[in-house]
N, C-alpha and C positions, 0 to 999 in steps of 0.2 A: 793616795788620791784615787788610784785606779779602783781600789776596793770599795771606796765610799761612793764613787760614781756608778760603779756596777750595781751596788746595792740600791742606790737611789732609783736607777732605771728599772731595776727588776721590781722594786716596790711600786713605781709608777704603773708598770704593766699589770702587776697583781691588783691594784686598786681600780683599774679601769673596769667599770661594770657596763659593758656593752654587749649588745646581742651579736653573736656570730652567726653568720647567715648559712643556713642549710643550702646544699647544692640542689638545683631543680631535678625533679623526677620526671621521666618521659615514658613513652610507650614503645616497646619493641614487640611486634607481632602480638602474642597473646598475653604478655606480661608488662607490668610496670618495671622499669629499671632505674637504677641510680645513675649517677653521673659517670661512673666507670663501665656502665653497661651491665652490671650485675642485677640479678633479680631483686626487686623491692617488694616485700610482702606487706600488704595492707593489714595492720592490727589496729582496729579502731573502734570509734564510738560515734554515734550520731549525736550532735550537740546543738540543742536549741532551747536553753533555759527560758521558761515562759511559755513555750509552745507557740503555735501560730497565733493564738489569741493575745499573745504578749508583744506582737508586732503591729505597729500602726504607721501609716504613711508620714505622720508629722511627729514621730517619737523623737525625744531629745537624746536617746541612747538606743543601742542595740547590743546583741550578745558579743560583738567584737569591738565595742567602744568603751566599756567600763573597765578601767585598768585594774582596780582592785579585785573586782569579780573574776577577771581573767587570771589574775595571780592565784586567787583561791582555787579555781578550777583546773589551772595548769598543774598546780601541786598534786591535786587528786588524780588527775589524768596521768601524770608522770608516774605516780605510785602505783596506778592500776596497770601500767605497762604498755600504753598505746603509742603508736607513731603517727596516727591520722585521726582527724576529726572531720565530720561532714556538718556544714552549717547551711541551714535551709533558707534563711532570709537575710537579706542585707538592707540598708536603709532605703527609704522611698524617695521619690523625686522631689517631694515638697518639703523635705528636710532642708533648712537653710541655716548655716552652710551644711554642705554634705558632711556627715559624721566622719571623724578621723579614726582610723583603725590602726595606726602606727604602734601604739603601745601594746595593744593586745596581740597583734601579729608578731612583734618583736618578742614578747613573753613566750608565746607558743613556739616560736623559732628557738628560743634560748633553751627550752626543755626537750627539743628534738621533735616537735609535732608539726606534721603537714596539714594543710586545709584543703578540703574539696568544697567548693562553694556552689550553691544553686543560684542561677541568675534570676529566678522567678520568685514570686511571692503569692500568698492567697488572696491578695487584695485585687479588686477590679482594675484591669488595664495593665497588670504586671505579670501576666502569664498568657500562654495561648489557650483560649477557650476550647475545651474538648468538643463541645457540640457545634461551635460556629468559629472555627479558627481563622477564617478569612477576615472576620470583623476585628479580631483582636491583634492580628499580625499587621501592625501599622507603624508609622514613624514614631509616635509617642512611646510604644512598647519598646522599640529598638533604642530609643534614647536612654531608657532605663537600663537595657542590657549593656549597651556600650559604655555607659557611665560606670557600671559596676566593674566592667573589664578595665576601664582606666583606673579605678580606685584600688584594685587589687593586683594588677599585672606586675607591679614593682617589687612584690614580695616573692623571693625565690622559694619560700615554703608553701606557696600556693601550688598544690599538686594538679588541680584542674577545675574545670567548670562543668556543672551539670546544665545542660541546655533545656532539660525538661524532666519532670518527675511524674510518672503515672499519667501522662497526657492520654495515652491509649489505655483504657481500663474496661471497656465493654464493647459490644458490637457497633453501637452508634458512633463512638469516638473513633473506633478503628476504621470506619468507613470514610472519614473526612480528615483526620488529623495527621497521619504519617507524613505526607509531603511537607507540612509546616514544621515538623521536627527537624527534618533534613534541611529546610531552608534556614531555620535558626541556627543550626550548627554551622552551616556554610557561611552565614553572615558574621558569626563570632569568630570563625577561623580567619576569614578575610580581614576583619577588624584588627585581630592579633597581629597578623602578618604586616599590616601597615603601621601599627602604632606601638607594638611592644618589642622589646629587645630579645626575646626568645620565643620559641614555640611553647604553647601551653596546651595540654590535652583538653579536649572537649568531648563530652559523652552524654549518656542518657541513663536514666533510672527507671526500670520497668516494673509494672504492677505484678503481683503474684497471681497471674492467670495463665495457665499452661500453654495453650495453643497461641494466644496473642503474644506472650513474651517470646516464644520461639520465632514466630513470624516477624516480630519487631526486631529481634537479633539478626535474622537473615537480611532484613531490609536495610538495617542501618550498618551492617558490616561490609556490604558488597560495594564493589567499584575500586579497581586498583589504579595505580599511577598510569598504567597504559591506556586507560579509558580515555576515549577521544572527547567525551563530554566532561569538561572541567567541573561542571556543577555536581556531577555524580562523585567525582573523586574528592573534591573538597568537602562535600557535605556528609561524607561517611563518618561514623563515630570513631573516636580513638579507644573509647572504652564503653562497656555496657554493664551497668549494675542491676542486680536482680533483688527486689524487695521480697525476700522469701522467708516465710515463717512455718515451713513444713516440717522442721525438726523441733519437737517440744521436749525440752530436757525433763528427764524423769519418766518419760513416756515412750519417746521414739528411739529407734536404732537406725543404723545405716540402711537396713533392708526396709524397714517400715516408713522411714521418713521420705523415701524416693530420692535420696541423694545420689544413689547409683545411677538412676535414670537421668539425673542432671548431668552427670559425667558423660554418659554415652550420648546424650542429646546435644550437648554443646561441645563436643570433642572437636579438635581442629579449628578452633576459632582463630580468626585472623586479627582480632582486636582483644584487648584485655578485658577479662571477665572477673567480677567480684561480687560479693553480696553487699549491695548498698544499704540494706537493712536486714537484720536477722535477730532472732531471739524470741521465740514463741513464749508467752506467759500463761499458758493454760494451766501449768502446775507451778505454783510459787511456794517459797522463793525459788527462783530459777537456779539451777546448778550448772548450766552451760556445758552439758555433756557433748554438745555438738562441736565445741572448740577442739577437743583432742580425739573425738570419735568420728568427726566429719570434716569440718571446714579446713583444719590444718593438717590433715592426713595426706600421705603422699599420693594416694589415688585421687583424692579431690584436687590437689594442688597441681596435678597435671593439666587441669583445665581452669580452675578458679584461683585467683590470686588473693586469697584472704577475704577479709569483710570488715563490716561496721556493725557493732551491736546496737540495737535500738532499746533505750536511749539513755543519755546521761541523767537528766533531771526527772523527778516524778511530775507527771502532768496528768490530765484527766483520764488517759488511757491505761494508767498504772504499769508502765514499763521502766520506770526510773531506777537508776542505780543508786542515786542519792536524792535526799529531800532538801529543798532550799526553803528556809523560813522567810517570813516577810521582812525580818531584820537582815537578811543576807547570810545568816549563818547556815551551815550545811551539816546534815546528819547522814552518815553512811548507812545504806540498807544491806540486808544480808546478800542481795544480788551483787552488790559491789565486791564484797569480800569473796563471794563464790567465783565471780569473773576473774578477780585478781589472782586467785589461786589457779584457775584454769589456764590463764595466760602464763603464769610462772611455770607451768608444767608442759608447755608446748615444746615439741621436739623437732619442728620442721627444719631447723638449722642442720640437722643430721643428713638431710637429703636434698635441700634446696640447692639448685645449681643451674648453670646456663643451659643444661640439657633439657630443662623445662620449657625453655623458649622454643617454640615448635616451627618457627620459619614458614608458617603457613602463608600461602598466597591468597590474597583477597579474591573471593569469588566474583565472577561476572554477574551483574544484576539481572535477575530473571523474575519479572513480575508474575508470570504464570506459575512458576514454582512456589514463590512466596504465597500467593493467593490460594494455592493447593493445600498449604498448611492450615490456613484459616480463610474461609471464603468471605468473611466480613472485612478482612484487612485490605485497605487501599494501597496497593504497591506501585502506584504510578511514580515515575522518576522524572516527570516534568514538574519542576518546582516553581512556586510563585517567585516573581521577581522581587529583589529587595526593595521595600518602600522607602528606604532612607539612604539612597546612593550617595547624596552629597555628604550626609553626616558620616557615612561610612569612610569617606575619603578625608574629610576635613577634621573629624573628631567629634565627640559628644559634647564638648565644652566643659566637662568636669576637669578642674585643674587640681583637684585633691588627689594627686598621685601618691600612692603609698610608698613609704620608705622606712628603713630601719632607723630606730632611735636608741638612745641610751636608756637603759633600764633604771627607773627611778627607785625601785625597791625590788627585793626578791622574796618578800614575805607579805601575805595578805593581813589585813586588819580584822578580817571576818573570823568568827569562831567556827572551827570544824570539830564535829563530835564523831566518835567511832560507833560501831554498831551497838555497843553497850551504853551509849550516852555519855561516855567520858570525853572531856575536851582534849584534843590533841595539841600539846604545847609547842612542838617545833613544826611549823608549817612553811618552812622556807624551801623554795624550789631549788633543785640541783641544776644549776646552769651548766650546759654542755661545756666540756673542756675546751679551751682555745685550740683551734685546729689549724695546722699549717695548710696554705693553699698549694695544691700540686701544680706542676708546670704544664700548662696546656699549650704552650707556644709550638711544641713539635707534634701536637696531636691534631691532625686535620679533621678527625670525626667529632671533635668536641665543639666545633663551631658549626652553625647552621648556614648552609650555603644559600645564596640569594634565591636560586630557583626553587629550593625546598621551602624556604620561607614564604615565597610568593604563593605557593600551594597550600600554606598553612598546615603542614603535616607535623605530626609529632615525631621528633628524631631522637634516637638513643644517643648516648654519649660513648666515649671510646671504651672498647673492651680490652685495650692493650694493657691496662693497669688492673690487675685482679685484686679485689678486696675480699675479705672472708664474707660468707653468706650471712652470718649472724650479725655482723656489723652493718651490712648494707640493708638488713631488714630493720634496723633500729634508726640510729642517727648517722649522718654521713659528715664528711669533712665540710668546713665552712668557707663560703665565698658569696660575693654578690653575683647574680646572674650576668651582670653587665660589665663587671670589671675583674680581670685576673691579675692577682698580684704576683710578684716575683717568688720563686721557690724559696722556702724558709721564711716566709713573711706570715705575719698574723693579719687577717683581714677584718677590719671593722667597718660597719656602715652606720653612720648617723646621718645628719643633715648632709655632711660631705664625707665621701669615702677617703680613707687614708689607710696606709700600710706601713708597718715598721719592719724593716729588714733586720733580722738578727745578725747577719753577717756584718752589715754596715755598722750596726750598733756596737757590737763588740770590737770591731776594728777601731771604731772611734774612741771607745773606752780605754783600750790598751795602747792607743797611740799617744795618749796624754801622759 
């Protein structure tokens, strides 16, 4: 009877097709870190099938709400070798009810992929206007932003929020927009502190404009905890992404690309830096020589923490790794195969370590210095008041809070074709192996203190338990960000969280 019961219990565990929860990633000084405090390297792709034109305010679906499409893409992204995707748009406010993203976020979680989400969209009223930010920074805009935070804050594989993308892109926008970028970051961080169960990194993605992106970085990284002006401290970025296309594969080298200048310019950053877009397409198909010749070399990773290749699907601008047909089938492009090969040959695990975390002190904000970098840049630190104080405290009203759910399937029904046009027969995702939840009860640094949460800062987790660098750069142990299970337990998260203690299970089996 003992044997049959044990077999039955093990069969039950094996049959449970549930998404295990990745542990949250946070920021420590100049790098993203995993829950153990070890460096987390961003190896990713920008992901927006359909492009900006595929997003409408009243759409019945978006890129994170179609379960079968997410299964299709999760399979290809996992085979590609990524651990992070950036999603540019989420559903609009007029969508009723708000679209549910549980299935897609659970699928990406199951294959070990984190998501960085932009809170803005290309539609009117859903972003800060570059030329007239005061008119767009209003209660209606913040209702959208706060509602998106509500919808996604429950997923522990949400790596962070982009509060803005290329808002400053010329002299005119630089003259008026910067204080509003910091104001939105302040508002998001304060909202997270009041309504989420963990800190979530918040940052900005900068345009490929040399002096403006440097001034923007200096403006958004300054202001330490000792700053007496709480607005300055709370509104600083946790991370800063560069949309950079200066290395063109097949053409550029380290010297000609200007990558060396990037390293010297952004050295000693006090916030995490990475490429939020890269992958010049001047010479096609792209061979992505910048992967192993630039982005993931030791000299670059002393400053930049990886990046996101632009972009997953072929759109009007011809940067796609795959082509998606009108029937939902996907054909791989040569770019996909070349990037897959480049990722497979990365060697950063040989040198990645805690020593790359520079422990830099956040500089004191100095408007005169920042404006000396670019005279068009408005470096004022007097920020506009939040126009939605009541909503900030009471909530957005969006009750569609994301949660992990059971996976209905692990294989897409869509056809996938390789670069030669042959259909791939086995397109089942490889679900991350069930992970035991570590014991956090004796680790004081793994919990966010109330004072830190009140200031909405990104906290790193314990460094007392050291994991290998290569493991921390891919997928990490599983747990919900809100519940710690006992040591030796498998944690699952569906509508209700539950854990099975192996010790208790086997004691019960053999007691019979």
